MARMI-574642 format. One record per residue (C-alpha): residue in three letters; y, z, x. Coordinates in nm, 3 decimals. Layout:
# MARMI-574642
   aa        v        w        u
  ALA        Y        Z        X
...
This chain:
# MARMI-574642
   aa        v        w        u
  MET   -2.648   -9.915   -3.000
  ILE   -2.959  -10.010   -2.867
  GLY   -3.273  -10.037   -3.105
  GLY   -3.613   -9.867   -3.036
  PRO   -3.937  -10.015   -3.123
  SER   -4.001   -9.709   -3.306
  GLY   -3.714   -9.786   -3.516
  THR   -3.489   -9.522   -3.366
  TYR   -3.120   -9.622   -3.249
  THR   -2.948   -9.485   -2.948
  ILE   -2.561   -9.508   -2.901
  HIS   -2.496   -9.546   -2.523
  TRP   -2.161   -9.492   -2.322
  SER   -2.091   -9.460   -1.975
  ARG   -1.804   -9.453   -1.752
  ASP   -2.004   -9.484   -1.453
  VAL   -2.069   -9.861   -1.423
  PRO   -1.861   -9.958   -1.140
  SER   -1.834  -10.312   -1.232
  LEU   -1.660  -10.219   -1.557
  PRO   -1.421   -9.941   -1.454
  ALA   -1.333   -9.749   -1.774
  ARG   -0.923   -9.766   -1.829
  ILE   -0.708   -9.809   -2.095
  VAL   -0.373  -10.002   -2.078
  LEU   -0.098   -9.934   -2.318
  ASP    0.124  -10.222   -2.339
  GLN    0.376  -10.195   -2.632
  GLY    0.475  -10.540   -2.569
  TYR    0.119  -10.722   -2.616
  ARG    0.040  -10.861   -2.911
  PRO   -0.314  -11.076   -2.924
  PRO   -0.256  -11.454   -3.025
  GLY   -0.191  -11.473   -3.413
  HIS   -0.136  -11.084   -3.444
  ASP    0.236  -11.011   -3.536
  LEU    0.383  -10.637   -3.519
  PRO    0.311  -10.448   -3.825
  PRO    0.605  -10.417   -4.056
  ALA    0.876  -10.143   -3.983
  ARG    0.820   -9.803   -4.182
  VAL    1.148   -9.778   -4.434
  PRO    1.413   -9.596   -4.345
  GLY    1.389   -9.213   -4.418
  THR    0.995   -9.235   -4.460
  ALA    0.755   -9.033   -4.202
  ASP    0.389   -9.111   -4.119
  THR    0.235   -8.848   -4.269
  GLY   -0.065   -8.867   -4.061
  VAL   -0.307   -8.818   -4.371
  THR   -0.572   -9.040   -4.378
  ASP   -0.652   -9.208   -4.720
  PRO   -0.978   -9.023   -4.856
  ALA   -1.127   -9.390   -4.966
  VAL   -1.127   -9.497   -4.598
  PRO   -1.393   -9.290   -4.457
  ALA   -1.585   -9.270   -4.799
  GLU   -1.622   -9.634   -4.735
  ILE   -1.707   -9.625   -4.386
  GLU   -2.001   -9.351   -4.484
  ARG   -2.092   -9.622   -4.774
  LEU   -2.130   -9.886   -4.509
  VAL   -2.304   -9.681   -4.245
  GLY   -2.566   -9.567   -4.512
  GLU   -2.640   -9.926   -4.667
  PHE   -2.695  -10.018   -4.264
  ALA   -2.970   -9.741   -4.235
  VAL   -3.130   -9.849   -4.552
  ARG   -3.144  -10.213   -4.418
  HIS   -3.182  -10.182   -4.086
  HIS   -3.395   -9.836   -3.998
  PRO   -3.742   -9.815   -4.203
  GLN   -3.711   -9.443   -4.262
  GLY   -3.348   -9.556   -4.415
């Protein structure tokens, strides 16, 4: 995100930077230092794939707070 002199923000993403090749490495065995594996799911339960509605609501609230604090037109 780049803030402009007029108070606008631009989000830029590019895969065209030759020095930083875009790649995703999936290594199930990798863990950042100090981060254990998440707890195993209780046998007989399934991942429903449903997001708790409080999560996107909190994200929306935080983005709104950021806009009010850092954008002159809020």
